[in-house]
Each structure stands twice: as C-alpha cells, then as structure tokens.
PATOR-888389 format. One record per residue (C-alpha): x, y, z; residue in three letters; residue number from 1. Coordinates in Angstrom, 2 decimals. Each point is the difference from the previous one (the first is absolute). Last residue first. Example, Ala and Ser with C-alpha at 12.3 -4.5 7.8 and 13.67 -1.06 7.14 Angstrom:
site east 13.67 north -1.06 up 7.14 rest SER nr 2
site east -1.37 north -3.44 up 0.66 rest ALA nr 1
END
This chain:
site east -16.12 north 24.99 up -19.62 rest MET nr 70
site east -3.44 north -0.56 up 1.67 rest SER nr 69
site east 0.57 north 0.29 up 3.68 rest SER nr 68
site east -2.44 north -1.87 up 2.21 rest GLY nr 67
site east 2.54 north -1.31 up 2.43 rest ALA nr 66
site east 3.38 north 1.40 up -0.09 rest GLY nr 65
site east 2.52 north 0.52 up -2.92 rest TYR nr 64
site east 1.86 north -3.12 up 0.87 rest THR nr 63
site east 3.58 north -0.70 up 1.17 rest GLY nr 62
site east -0.23 north 1.59 up 3.40 rest LEU nr 61
site east -3.11 north -2.05 up 0.71 rest ASN nr 60
site east 1.79 north -3.21 up -0.59 rest LYS nr 59
site east 2.76 north 1.02 up 2.46 rest ILE nr 58
site east -2.73 north 0.86 up 2.48 rest PHE nr 57
site east -1.65 north -3.36 up -0.44 rest GLU nr 56
site east 3.19 north -2.00 up 0.35 rest LEU nr 55
site east 0.95 north 1.25 up 3.54 rest ALA nr 54
site east -3.54 north 0.01 up 1.35 rest ALA nr 53
site east -1.02 north -3.47 up -1.28 rest VAL nr 52
site east 2.77 north -2.09 up 1.48 rest PRO nr 51
site east -2.26 north -3.01 up 0.52 rest GLY nr 50
site east -3.54 north -0.76 up 1.02 rest GLN nr 49
site east -3.20 north -1.37 up -1.74 rest ALA nr 48
site east -3.05 north -0.25 up 2.06 rest ILE nr 47
site east -2.08 north -3.14 up -0.33 rest THR nr 46
site east -3.62 north 0.45 up 1.26 rest GLN nr 45
site east -2.28 north -2.58 up 1.69 rest ASN nr 44
site east -3.73 north 0.35 up 0.57 rest GLY nr 43
site east -1.98 north 0.18 up 3.25 rest ASP nr 42
site east -1.79 north 3.30 up -0.91 rest ASP nr 41
site east 2.53 north 2.06 up 2.09 rest LEU nr 40
site east 2.98 north -1.32 up -1.91 rest THR nr 39
site east 2.48 north -2.56 up 1.12 rest ALA nr 38
site east 3.63 north 0.58 up -1.02 rest ALA nr 37
site east 2.68 north -1.96 up -1.79 rest HIS nr 36
site east 3.35 north 1.79 up -0.38 rest VAL nr 35
site east 2.09 north -0.63 up -3.11 rest TYR nr 34
site east 3.74 north -0.15 up -0.97 rest PRO nr 33
site east 1.60 north 1.76 up 2.94 rest LEU nr 32
site east 3.15 north 2.02 up -0.92 rest PHE nr 31
site east -0.95 north 3.29 up 1.50 rest ASN nr 30
site east -0.92 north 3.57 up -1.07 rest GLU nr 29
site east -3.77 north 0.32 up -0.14 rest PRO nr 28
site east -1.38 north 3.49 up -0.85 rest ALA nr 27
site east -1.48 north 1.64 up 3.15 rest GLY nr 26
site east 0.61 north 3.82 up -0.39 rest GLN nr 25
site east 3.27 north -0.08 up 1.89 rest TRP nr 24
site east 1.17 north -2.78 up -2.24 rest VAL nr 23
site east -0.89 north 2.15 up -3.15 rest LEU nr 22
site east 1.88 north 3.00 up 1.52 rest ILE nr 21
site east 3.10 north -2.30 up 0.62 rest LEU nr 20
site east -0.15 north -1.03 up -3.62 rest GLY nr 19
site east -0.20 north 3.52 up -1.12 rest GLY nr 18
site east 3.05 north 0.93 up 2.00 rest ALA nr 17
site east 1.99 north -2.96 up -1.18 rest LEU nr 16
site east -1.04 north 0.64 up -3.72 rest SER nr 15
site east 0.93 north 3.67 up 0.18 rest ILE nr 14
site east 3.40 north -0.92 up 1.58 rest PRO nr 13
site east 0.63 north -2.52 up -2.81 rest LEU nr 12
site east -1.19 north 2.20 up -2.80 rest LEU nr 11
site east 2.27 north 2.94 up 0.57 rest VAL nr 10
site east 3.49 north -0.69 up 1.30 rest TRP nr 9
site east 0.45 north -3.65 up -0.94 rest LEU nr 8
site east -2.05 north -0.21 up -3.21 rest LEU nr 7
site east 1.09 north 3.37 up -1.28 rest ALA nr 6
site east 3.62 north -0.66 up 0.86 rest ARG nr 5
site east -0.09 north -3.39 up -1.71 rest VAL nr 4
site east -1.62 north 1.63 up -3.14 rest LEU nr 3
site east 2.63 north 2.85 up -0.02 rest ASP nr 2
site east 2.80 north -2.46 up 0.12 rest MET nr 1
END
C-alpha cells in the first residue's frame, strides 16, 4: 500500500511536472515516427520523434544523473 501511495502521490506528480518542463524547453512529445528535413548544405536528415519528454524525465528520476560515479 505504501508503494502505491508513493507512486501516485509523489512520483507521478513530479514526473508530470518534469515532462511539462521538458516540453516547454523543446523536447518532442508526439506520436510521429520520423521527420525528414533538408539541411543547409543540400543534404537530408532524419529526425526521430515520439513521446520523448514523458519518458526521458522518468528515466532521469531513476538514475544518479549524468557524470556521477557511484
């Protein structure tokens, strides 16, 4: 019961707020598979899309952070 309460009342609101911050900062949050774009030097670039913001913040909550050596 404590695990469910911790997930619903602590981790879920933190994840939602963090996901919204990532969307505000420009992380993609859609269900498009790929976008093909033309570059300035007449090349082609494939940009991956998807629900990045929601999943990335949850992943960051479960790690020690970038560069930490634990």
